[in-house]
N, C-alpha and C positions, 0 to 999 in steps of 0.2 A: 414708214420706217422699216428697213430690212432687218431680219433677225436670223439667228442660228442657235442651235442647242448649246454649242460651245464656240466662243470666239477666242482665238489666240492672237495676241498682239506681238508681232515679231516673227521674221522668217530667217533667223539665224539658226545655228545648229540645234539649240535647245527647243525653239519653236517648231522647227521642222521634224525633229525626232518625236516630239509630243504629238504633233498633228498626225504624223504617219501612224503611230501606235493607236491613237484614239480612233482614227478612221478605220483601221484594220479590225478594231473591236466593235465596229458597227455604229459608232457615234457620228452625229452630224457636226461637222467642224468647218468653221470659216477662219482663214488666216488673213490678218490685215497687217501689211508691212509697207514701209517706204520702198524697199528694194529687196531682191532675193539675196539672202546671205548676210547682208548688212556687215557688222563687224566680224562675222565669222568667215569672211572671204580672205583671210590670211592664206598665202599660197599653199603651204603644207602644214599640217597640224601634228604635233607630237602627242602621243598617248602614253604619258610618262607617270608611273606610280611612285618614283623616288625623286624628289624635287630639290632644286637648289644645290649649293655647294656644301650644305651641312648634312645631306643624306636624309632629309625628312621624308618618311614614308607617308604618302597621302592618306588622310582619313578615308576609311571605307575602300581602300585600294583593291582588296580582294573582290568585293562586290562589283566595283566599277569595271575591273578587268573582265569579269564574267559577263557583264552586260554588254561591254564593247564587242566581245567575240561572238556573242549571241545575236547581235544586231547588225553591225556595220558590214560584215562580209556578204550579206545578202544584197548589198547595193554597190560596193566597190571593193577592189583588192585592199587588204590591210597588210602593210609591209611590216614584217615581224622583226623585233629586236631593237634595243637601244644600248649603245656602249657608253658608259660613264667612266672616263679616264681619271679615276680618283687617285690622288697622290698617295704613295705608300704610307706616309705619316698620318693620313686621315682615315685609312681603311679600318682600323679597330673600332672607331666610333660608328662608322657606317655599318659594320657587321653587327654591332650591338643593337642598332636601331632596327635592323632587318630580322633580328632573332625573334622567333615566335610569330612572325608574320608569314602568311601563305602567299608570298609574292615570288614566283619562280625566278631564280637568278643563279649565276655562277660567277666566281672570281677568276678572271683571266690575268695574264701578265700585264695586259694593257689597262685593266680596270674591271669595273662591275658591268656584267652583261645581263640585261633584263630580258628574259626570253619571251615573255608574253606581252611586253610593251611593244611599241612600234610607232608607225606614222602612216598618214594617208594623204592623198591629194584631195583638197577640199572642194574645188569647183565641181568635179564630176559627182561627188557625194551630194552636195546641195541640190543639184539639178535632178538627180535620181529620187531623192526624198520628196521633192516638190511635184513630181509627176503625178497627175491625177488629183491633186489637192485643189480645193476651192480657195483661191487666193485673190484678195483685193489689194492692188498696189496703190496705196495712198498714205499720206502722213496723218497720224492721229494727233489731234490738237488737244483733246481733253478726255479724261476718263471720269466716270461717276458711277460707281458700283457696277451694274451690269450693262451700262450704256457708254458708248464712245462716240465722239464727234470727230469727223474727218475734216481735212483742210477745205474741201469743196462744199461744206455745209451738210453733207449727209450724216444721218444718225443711224447707228447700228445697235441692236440690243441682243442679249443672250441670256440663257439661264445661268451659264457659268462663264466668267471671263478669266482668261489666263494671260497674265503679262509675262511674256518671254522675250522681251526686247532687252537690249544691252545698255551701254553707257549713254547713248544719245537720247534715249527716251526715259531714263530713270526718273526724271523729274515728274513724270506722269503719275507715278505711284508713291513718290516721296519716301523712299526707303533709306535714304542716306547712302552710306557706303563710300568706297574709295575708287578713284579713277586714275589709271596709270597709262601714260602714253608709251608707245614702243614702235619699233620699226623692223622691217625685214628687207634684206637685200636679195633680189632674185638673181641667182648665180648662173653663170654659163655652165658650170660643172653640175652633173647630176649625182647626188649623194644617195646611193642605194642603202648604204649602212648609216643609220642615224647615229650621231654622236652629240653628246650634250655635257657641257661643263662650263659654266659662265655664259656661253652662248650655245646655240645648237645649229647643226646642219642636218637637213633631211630633204630629199628630193632636190628641188632647185632653190632651197631656202637657207639663208643664214640669218638667224633672228635672235633677239634678246633685248633687254632694256635695263638701263641703270637710272632712268629718270625718276624723280620723286613722285609720291602719290599726291593727288589733289582731292579737294573735297567737293568738286563740281566738274561737270563735263565741259571740255573745250576741244574743238576739232584739232587734229594734230597733223602736221606735215613733217616729213623726215628732214632733219637738220644735218648740216655737214659734220658737226661734232659727233653725231650719232654714227654716221658712216665710218668716221675715223675710229671710234670706239669698237664698233662691230668688227672691223678688219683687224684691229689690234688683238682683240680677243680670239678671232679666228686663227691668227698666227700662233697663239698659245695652244689652241685646240688641235690644229691641223699641221702646224709647222710651216704654213705659208698663208698668203692672203689670196683668196679666190677672186677671180674676176666676176663682176656683176653687170647686169644689163638694165635693171630698173629697181625701184624701191616700192615698198608698201608701208603704209602707216596706219595705225589704229589706236584706239583707247580701250583698255580693259576695265571692266566694272567688277568690283569685288565686294561681297557681303560677308566675308569671314564665316563660311560654311553654312550659313542659314539660307540655303539655296531654294527651298520650297517652303513657303509660308502662306498662311491665309491672309487675304486682303478683302476689303469690302467688295462683295459680288463674286469672289472667286479666289484665285491663287496667283502668287508671283513665283515664277520659276526662272531665276536670274541670279547674277552676281558671282559667276564661276571664275572670273578673272581669266588667267591664261589657261585654265583647266577645263574650258567649256566642252571641248571634244572628248575629254576623258570622262566627265561626269554626266553628260547629257543623256545617254541611253539609260543609265541607272535611275536618274531622277524623273525621266519621262515614264519609266515603268512604275515608279512610286506614285506619280500623279494619276496614272491610269487606275491603279488600285484604289486610290482615294475616291475616284469618280465611279467606282463600281464595275470596272472592266477587268479583263484578264490580260496578264502580261505574257 
């Protein structure tokens, strides 16, 4: 039976951030995942501290932004700034919610500009984070405290197990949560300036979701009505419907802020929903401290 000091299940953004930080602190880490990136392979990721159409400031936004800028730029360029074209009638409520929060921003004629928010290209980041890590590509069939069983019958054991998988493997740890399908259109146009209101554009991505939450995981494929909705919302955001070349579909897993919790044999670091790239560095730092390392 093969073993490691720490085994991380999942090679999405949370698993790879955690593995990288733990390895750099001198810990022995083995990552086990079905594929590199998994549900984190959305073409471009927003790093957005003010979310939705209600202007909700993300919990721990200040700490998350600091962790983002401390970590990601060592691996890939971080494209700075998100424009939120908030209607004039809604701006007083948004201003009130931002009051007292240390989230750098300014109000422009077009709307709210978030100076230290931004976006990044996910594929280069995932590959850079994975460089030099010890990764076993296999599907995990069962977890039992510090031991996991792979599809080929192999058994792996660790002193500490970290579940950092997303929606497709959530049944392995039985944490409940919500599952939300969504799609991204890969656009011909490249959007250097990220814009977000209802849907978002950044890089070659036009993304968003209006689909209802589910209480279990089902694989998702982009439907024609989603494409129609994305293009209609893009018309409101941009004033036109951008041409697209392909689609991406995924399922977000959400645990309502309880992103780091103890489970038998270790920890679960999961459930970020659409905010995985925003919170992953912060919560990887926190897990490192829990395990006695330095961030």
